[in-house]
C-alpha positions in Angstrom: -32.6 -19.7 81.3 -32.3 -16.9 79.2 -29.2 -15.7 80.3 -27.5 -19.6 79.1 -29.9 -19.0 75.4 -28.0 -15.4 75.1 -24.7 -17.0 75.5 -25.0 -20.1 73.4 -26.5 -17.8 70.6 -23.4 -15.2 71.2 -21.2 -18.4 70.4 -23.0 -19.5 67.6 -22.8 -15.9 65.8 -18.9 -15.9 66.8 -18.5 -19.2 65.1 -20.4 -17.9 62.1 -18.7 -14.3 61.9 -14.7 -16.5 62.1 -16.2 -18.7 59.2 -17.2 -16.2 57.0 -14.1 -14.0 57.9 -11.8 -17.2 56.6 -13.5 -17.3 53.5 -11.2 -15.6 50.6 -12.5 -12.7 49.0 -12.3 -13.4 45.2 -13.1 -11.1 41.6 -14.4 -13.7 39.0 -15.4 -13.9 35.5 -16.6 -16.1 33.2 -14.7 -17.1 30.5 -15.5 -16.5 26.6 -15.7 -19.3 24.3 -15.5 -17.5 20.9 -14.4 -17.2 17.5 -10.0 -16.5 17.7 -9.3 -13.4 15.8 -5.9 -12.2 16.3 -5.4 -8.1 15.7 -2.4 -7.1 14.1 -1.5 -3.2 14.7 1.2 -1.2 12.1 2.0 2.1 11.4 2.7 3.0 7.7 3.1 5.8 5.3 1.4 7.0 2.4 3.3 6.6 -0.8 2.1 8.2 -4.3 1.5 5.6 -6.9 3.3 7.7 -9.3 6.3 9.8 -8.7 8.4 11.0 -11.4 11.5 13.5 -12.1 11.3 14.8 -15.5 14.1 15.4 -18.0 13.5 16.5 -21.8 14.6 13.9 -24.2 16.8 16.0 -26.2 19.8 18.7 -24.8 18.8 22.3 -25.4 18.4 25.6 -23.3 15.2 26.6 -21.1 13.5 29.0 -23.4 10.2 28.8 -20.9 9.4 27.2 -17.6 5.6 27.1 -17.4 5.5 25.5 -13.9 5.8 26.3 -10.5 5.9 24.1 -7.1 2.6 23.5 -5.9 1.4 23.9 -8.9 -1.5 21.3 -10.3 -0.8 19.6 -13.7 -3.4 17.6 -16.1 -1.9 14.7 -18.2 -0.3 16.3 -21.5 0.1 19.4 -20.4 3.4 21.5 -21.5 5.5 22.1 -18.6 8.7 23.2 -20.4 9.9 24.6 -23.5 13.7 24.4 -25.1 15.2 26.9 -27.4 13.9 25.0 -30.4 14.7 27.6 -33.6 17.0 25.4 -34.6 15.3 22.3 -34.8 13.0 24.3 -36.5 15.1 25.4 -39.6 16.0 21.8 -39.9 12.0 20.5 -40.3 12.1 23.5 -42.9 14.8 21.8 -44.5 13.5 18.8 -44.5 10.4 19.8 -45.9 12.3 21.6 -48.9 14.0 18.2 -49.4 11.0 16.1 -49.2 9.0 19.0 -52.1 12.2 18.0 -54.3 12.0 14.8 -54.0 8.5 14.7 -54.8 9.5 16.9 -58.0 12.5 14.6 -58.8 9.9 11.9 -59.0 7.1 13.4 -60.4 9.2 14.0 -63.6 10.9 10.5 -63.2 7.7 9.1 -63.8 6.5 11.3 -66.7 9.7 10.6 -68.5 8.8 6.7 -67.6 5.7 6.9 -69.4 6.5 9.0 -72.6 9.3 6.2 -73.5 6.8 3.2 -72.9 4.6 5.4 -75.4 7.5 5.5 -77.8 9.0 2.4 -77.6 6.2 0.9 -79.2 6.2 3.5 -82.6 10.2 2.4 -82.1 11.4 5.8 -81.7 13.5 4.8 -78.4 15.5 1.3 -77.4 14.1 -1.0 -74.9 17.1 0.1 -73.0 16.1 3.6 -72.2 13.0 2.8 -71.3 14.0 0.7 -68.9 16.7 3.1 -67.6 14.1 5.6 -66.8 12.0 2.9 -65.0 14.6 2.3 -62.9 14.8 5.9 -62.6 11.7 6.4 -61.6 12.0 3.5 -59.1 15.2 5.5 -57.4 13.0 8.6 -57.2 10.4 6.9 -54.6 13.0 5.3 -53.0 14.6 9.6 -52.7 11.1 10.8 -51.6 10.8 8.2 -48.9 13.7 8.9 -47.3 12.9 12.6 -47.5 9.5 11.9 -46.0 11.6 9.8 -42.9 14.2 12.5 -42.6 11.3 15.2 -42.4 9.5 13.0 -39.5 12.5 12.6 -37.8 13.2 16.6 -37.7 9.5 17.0 -36.7 9.8 14.8 -33.8 13.1 16.2 -32.4 11.6 19.4 -33.1 8.2 18.1 -30.7 10.9 16.8 -27.9 11.6 20.1 -27.6 8.7 20.8 -25.0 8.3 18.9 -22.0 4.7 17.7 -20.9 3.3 16.1 -17.9 3.0 12.2 -18.2 0.4 11.7 -15.9 -2.1 14.7 -13.8 -0.4 15.5 -10.4 1.3 18.1 -8.2 5.0 19.6 -9.0 7.1 18.6 -6.4 10.1 20.0 -7.1 11.6 22.7 -9.4 15.4 21.7 -10.0 16.6 24.0 -12.9 15.0 27.7 -14.0 15.1 29.5 -17.6 18.3 29.4 -19.2 20.1 26.9 -18.3 21.3 24.2 -20.2 20.1 21.1 -19.7 20.0 17.4 -21.3 18.4 13.6 -21.4 18.8 12.2 -17.9 19.4 15.9 -16.5 16.0 16.1 -13.6 14.5 19.6 -14.1 10.7 18.9 -12.4 9.7 16.7 -10.3 5.7 15.4 -10.4 3.9 13.6 -8.1 0.4 12.3 -8.6 -1.7 13.0 -5.1 -5.0 11.6 -6.1 -4.2 7.9 -5.7 -2.1 7.0 -2.7 -0.7 3.6 -1.8 0.1 3.2 2.2 2.6 1.0 2.9 3.1 -1.1 6.3 6.2 -3.5 7.4 4.9 -6.6 8.8 6.7 -9.6 10.4 7.6 -12.3 8.2 5.4 -14.8 10.1 2.6 -13.4 9.0 3.7 -13.4 5.5 0.8 -16.7 4.4 -2.2 -15.3 6.8 -2.1 -12.2 5.0 -2.4 -13.8 2.0 -6.4 -14.9 2.9 -9.4 -13.5 1.7 -10.8 -13.5 5.8 -8.1 -10.8 7.2 -9.9 -7.3 7.5 -8.1 -4.2 7.5 -8.7 -0.9 9.0 -6.8 2.0 8.7 -7.0 5.7 10.4 -4.6 8.5 8.8 -2.8 10.3 11.9 -4.3 13.7 10.2 -7.7 12.7 10.6 -7.8 9.9 13.2 -11.8 9.2 13.7 -12.0 9.2 9.6 -11.3 5.4 8.6 -9.9 4.8 5.4 -11.3 3.0 2.1 -8.5 0.6 1.8 -8.5 -3.0 0.2 -4.6 -5.3 0.3 -3.0 -4.3 -3.3 0.1 -6.6 -2.6 2.5 -8.3 -0.6 5.9 -7.9 -1.7 7.6 -11.1 -1.9 11.1 -9.8 -0.4 11.9 -9.9 3.3 14.0 -7.4 5.0 17.2 -9.7 6.5 17.9 -7.1 9.0 14.4 -6.3 10.5 12.4 -9.5 9.1 9.9 -8.1 7.7 8.0 -7.7 4.3 6.0 -4.8 2.7 2.5 -4.7 2.4 1.1 -2.1 0.4 -2.7 -1.2 0.9 -4.6 0.4 -2.2 -6.4 3.7 -0.4 -9.5 4.9 -2.3 -9.8 8.5 -1.1 -10.7 11.6 -3.7 -10.4 14.3 -1.0 -7.2 16.2 -0.4 -7.0 16.0 3.0 -4.3 12.9 2.6 -0.8 13.4 0.6 2.4 11.6 0.4 4.7 11.4 3.3 1.5 11.5 6.1 1.5 8.5 8.8 -1.1 6.3 9.3 -2.2 3.4 11.9 -3.0 0.1 10.6 -5.1 -2.9 12.1 -5.3 -6.0 11.0 -7.6 -9.1 12.1 -6.8 -11.9 11.4 -9.2 -14.8 11.7 -7.7 -18.5 12.9 -9.4 -21.8 12.0 -10.2 -22.9 15.8 -12.0 -21.6 18.3 -10.0 -20.2 21.4 -11.0 -19.1 25.3 -10.6 -15.6 26.5 -9.9 -14.8 30.1 -8.4 -11.4 31.5 -4.6 -11.3 31.8 -5.1 -11.0 35.8 -6.3 -14.3 35.6 -3.0 -15.8 34.9 -0.4 -17.6 37.2 3.1 -18.1 35.7 5.5 -20.3 38.0 9.6 -20.8 37.5 8.8 -24.1 35.7 7.2 -22.3 32.7 3.7 -23.9 33.8 0.6 -21.6 33.8 -2.3 -21.6 35.3 -6.2 -19.9 36.4 -8.4 -20.5 39.4 -11.8 -21.8 38.4 -15.0 -21.5 40.9 -17.7 -23.3 39.3 -21.2 -22.0 39.5 -23.2 -23.1 42.8 -19.6 -23.9 44.4 -17.5 -22.0 47.0 -14.5 -24.2 46.4 -11.7 -23.1 44.1 -9.6 -25.6 42.0 -6.5 -25.2 40.0 -6.5 -25.4 36.2 -3.0 -25.9 33.9 -3.6 -23.9 31.1 -1.9 -22.8 27.6 -1.7 -19.4 26.5 -1.9 -19.3 22.4 -1.2 -15.4 22.7 -1.9 -12.1 24.5 -4.5 -9.9 23.1 -4.0 -6.6 24.9 -5.7 -7.0 28.2 -7.0 -10.2 27.1 -5.3 -14.1 27.1 -6.5 -16.5 24.1 -6.4 -20.1 26.0 -6.3 -23.4 23.9 -8.4 -25.3 26.9 -12.1 -25.2 27.0 -13.1 -24.6 30.2 -16.6 -25.3 30.2 -19.8 -23.3 30.7 -20.0 -23.1 34.1 -16.7 -22.0 35.3 -15.9 -18.6 36.5 -12.3 -17.7 36.7 -10.5 -16.0 39.7 -9.0 -12.8 38.6 -8.9 -11.1 41.9 -7.3 -12.9 45.0 -5.7 -15.8 42.9 -2.7 -15.3 44.5 -3.2 -16.2 48.1 -5.1 -19.6 47.2 -4.7 -23.0 48.1 -6.1 -26.2 46.4 -9.9 -26.4 47.7 -10.0 -23.3 49.5 -13.4 -22.0 49.9 -13.8 -18.4 49.0 -16.2 -15.5 48.5 -17.1 -14.2 45.7 -17.5 -10.4 46.1 -17.3 -9.1 42.6 -18.4 -11.0 39.2 -17.9 -8.3 36.4 -20.3 -9.1 33.7 
């Protein structure tokens, strides 16, 4: 009797073992229903907010070049002096002409006043008095002309020096002392380095979305990848590159340190929030078919049978996929072993990552 019982028990155990082995082992995860956020990643360049190739306003011979490449200069600082000897002589001539015109005006006014006194005593005719008054008016005009000529010569003399229009660093020195230069001929290049832009080329399809205030921007310079840059969207340039189909996104960088300079590269990430919620599942959960359809395998909580569900992929986000469908709170998505499943197949969950 005991022998028969042992044989029956062995048969039952064998059947159970076969049934367990028949179950397909799978790994599953819980899908996440969350706010839809797309992260865009770009590479950009730091650009100086102000950069100028400086040239003198008048032609002349360079007498003094007071800066060199790499020098930091302040706004209004003199960078270059032209030979101003002739201009100084012209100022002196204009000053003498003004003094002469002022003396002529004083004399004309004196004669006009004298004539007005004498005409009352009938010592001068009225025509003489009017002539003297007209001479005084002409003398006033002569003085005004002399003062204007003096102001012109003084301004021409002032333009023999080249001053920094803003604070920055001399990036290039394009002329030397003793050279003859003129308007429009660059002699120095000045770059402002304490305020920078970060320029990024962005695909044109994101034009409207980047105009929303919900866009969150993160940036890191490649020279300091662990230190985030404080940035904000300054402008979207409404001109698309017809070959690359991109537009310029300009970020303002708030950085007062000396670790950044124009020409450096930086990485930019932009988070765009969507209006609809989305379902996030691992990319491994997707099965694609030649007809273009996409499905995932679902194992509900408390069940050991798999069912296939058609899904619509909204976009890929790294190793995650964003789906339009809501798969349900009790759904578990198969991420390993899904290639060999059939509808209603019994599965055995061997791993359920959290």
